[in-house]
N, C-alpha and C positions, 0 to 999 in steps of 0.2 A: 976638187969637189969632195973627195973623201976627207981631207983635212978640215974642210969647212963643216961637214956633217959631224965629224968627231968633236970639233970645238963646240958646236951647238948642243950636242949630247952631253958633254962635260958640264956645260953651263946649266943645263936643265937638271942634271943629277945634283950639282951643288945647290941649286935653288931648292929642290925638294928635301935635301938633307937638312938645310938650314931651317926650312919650315917645320920639319919633324922635331928638330931640337927646340924651336920656339914653343911648339905645342906641348912638348914634354915639360919644359920649364913652367909654362902656365898651369899645367895640370898639377905639378908639385906645389906651386904656390897656392893654388886653391885648396889643396889638402891641408897645408900647414897654416893657412890664414885663419886667425882667430879675431873676431870682431870685438872691439872695445865698446861696450854698451854702458851708458851712464844711467845712474838711478834717477827715476823721475818723481816718485811720490815721497812726500814727507814721512809717511809711515815707514817706508823702506829705509830711509836714513836713520830713523829712530831705532829700528831693529838692529842695524849694523853698529850704531854708536854705543850700544849697550854691551858690546862684545870685546874681544881681545884687542889690546893696544900695544903698539911699539912706538917709542918716542926717540927722537934725536934732534940735533940742532937745526936740521933742514926740513924735516917733515914728521908727521905723525900718521901711522897707518892703523886703521880699524879693520877688523875682519870678522865675518860671520859666515856660517855655512849657507850655501845657496838656498834661497827660499822662493826665488822667482822661477816660474815654470817657463821653459824654453818651448815656445809654440811652433816656430818654423823649422826647428831641427838643425839650424846652423850652429857651429861652434861659437860661443860667446863667452866673454868674461865680463862680469858686471863690476865696473870700477869707476869711481867718481873722483874728480880732482877739485878740491875746495881751497880757496884762498880768502882770508878775511879782508874786508874793505880797508882795514887799518894798514895793510901792506901796500904801500905805494899807490899809484894810479892804475887805471884799467890796463894800460899797456904793459906795465910791470907785472901785474897779476897774470895777464894772458901769456906773457913770456915764460913765467914760472910753470904755468899749466902745460905749455907746449914742451918745455924741457922734460917734465914728468911723463907726458904721453910718449915722447920719443924714447925715453929710458924704459918705460914699460913695454913698448913694442920690441926693443932690443932684448929685454929679458924674456919675452914670450918666444923669441927665436931659440933661446937656450932651453933645452928640455928640462922640465921640472923646476925651473927657477921660480915660476909663479903657479900656484895650484889653481886650476880653473874651476874647482868644485866649491870655491868660496867667492863671496862678494866683498869688495874692498872699497874703503874710502880713504883717500890720501889728502891730508891737510898740509898745504905748503906753508913754509915760514919765510920771512923776509931774507934770511941768510942764503936761501937757495938761489936767489937772483944773482948774487955775486959769485957763487961757487961754479966751478967748471963741471960740465956734464960728465966727464970721465970719473971725477970724484963722487958725484951724485950717483952714478951707475953702481960704483963699488958699494957705497953706503946702502943703496936700495936693495941690491942683491943680498947683502948681508942681513938686512932687516927682514926681507921676505923669507930667507932661510931660517932666521931666528923665530919668526912668527909661525912658521910651519912646523918647527921642531916641537913646539909646545901644543898639546891638544887643547882645543877650546871646548 
């Protein structure tokens, strides 16, 4: 009887320990999670496109100081991904956008890789489709560092 109760007690303790660890991970995730919000209005695009530019073979990044008021109080970064219609078909353009979004999410996990006080527009180019994500990550990290080093 004693061994049976001890076994049940150990199982219960392990269960509650695992639950606490899950809750702790969820809490940390919520703290660090920054939502990617796309620009909606044509006027917003116009404001950003008049500002600082970084160019390379795979993408062009435009940046402007945040001008959109955050109403709900959540952490957001305003970033839009644009691919011209001349770049392949819709599937190809969407693949490039997905690559860029995943790279931006990876960069957001690195502290100070992307400044959340700015609004960004990233124009993808056709070469980005063929390029590996690791190389694009390195190029994008370098580009964000370069664009943040110069004051706009």
